[in-house]
N, C-alpha and C positions, 0 to 999 in steps of 0.2 A: 504492500500500500505505500500510494504516495502521494502526501499532499497538496495540489495544487495550488502555484500564485492564487489564483483568484479564493478559494480558502481562506488561505492564510490569509493576502489581506481585504476580505470581509471580515477575519476576526479583529487584525488591526483595527480596522474603519468601528467596531460595534465595539471594543473596548475606549477609542478615543472616543465616541459620545458617551460611553460612562462616564469617563472621568472630564468631561464637561454639559454634565447633562445639566444641573443650577446654571447654567447660561440660554436657557431655552433651546431653540430647533437654530442647530448647525451648520452652515453650509456646507457644501461639498470641496468649493476652493480650501474653503479651513481644512476641514481633515483634511486634504490630499495635501495643504502644505508642512504641516502637522506631522503626519506620515509618511514624507518625500515620497507617494504615488500617484501616481497620472491622472487628472480629474475625469479625463475621458473614461482610463478605464474601473474607477469606480463607480461611472455615473451607470459601465455594462453590471456588475454589480445590485447599483438598489434595484434594482425592479427582483431582481429572485426574491432578496428582502425585502422589501414593499408585496410581495406575493404570498407570501409567510404570515404573517402580519406581524415583522418581528421590527417593524420602525414605525412612525407614525411623521407625516411629512405637512411640510402647510408652503402655500407657495403664497410668493408677491416678495414686497421690501421684504419682510423677517423672515422671511422663510427662509426651511431650511427642513433638517431630522431631526429626530431623539428618536430612544429608547421606548417603546410600548407599552416595559418591563424595566421594576425593577434589575438590576446588575446583578442581583445573585438565582436569578430565573431564568436566565440563559446561559445552558451549558457548552462546552467545548463542542460536547459533540451535535448534540440541535445546530449551532451553523454550521460545521462542515460539514453532516448531513443533509443539508438546507445545500450548501455551495458544490458539493462534491458526488452527493448520491452517496446508494450506500460505504458502511466503512467495510465490509465483511471483506477480509483479507485474500479469499477466491471466491467466485462467483457464484459457485454452489451453494453457497450461502446467505444466494441476493436474499432466495425465498424461502419465504416460509410454507407448507413445509416444503424440507428439501424435493426439489423435482431431479436434483442429478442420476440418471438410472445406475449411477457405480455406488451409491451411498448407500445402502447396503452388503456389499460390500469391498467399501472404498477400505484400506487399510489406514491410510493418512488422515481419511477425517474429521478422526476424532484431536490430534492433532491441531487441525484450522478451526473447529473448533474451540479449542482451547485458547487457541489465539484472538479469535474475535471476541471471548470472552472478558480477557482480561484489556483486552483494548475500550472495548462502551465502556469497562468500568470503570476506566483511568478514565479517557474523555466525559465520559456523563460524570465522572465525578468533580468536574472542576467546574467553576463558573468562573463568570467575566470580572464577578466582583475577589474572587478570589485570585485573579491575573493582580487586577490591584492591588490586592491587597500585598502582596508578594513584593512587588512590585515599589511598596510604600515602604516593607518594612528593609530591602536591602537600600533603601535609600539614607534610609531614618539609623543606620549601620555603620554609612563608611562616611569615618571622623579621620580630618586629614588636621594634623597640628603642624 
């Protein structure tokens, strides 16, 4: 499994919105500038997130985007599934029940199922708020004399 630029940038964009949630609606150009991501690329990601009801949008002079929920209600797994699709390490785990004709006798299937469980548990166990809190702790512990 390899996470694409779309998934990584979507996560960074949502973290940015979470960190600036008290600023009201945030313009895409501001997110792009802070995250050093092309505004045009973010414009391609926004419809995907809007369709999934992850964001609130406001048009006009004070327009922009903000999170539809609090940062502790978004998991990394949720965001990556929205942008990447399935996070399963092999295609046969994309559907339940497993419709692979070899699944009954596949000697390696338990390996892939275990890996899928670890990936899912890990990514669904991290929220946007967790990432922000970890960053704040890292900065707070960086003393220089």
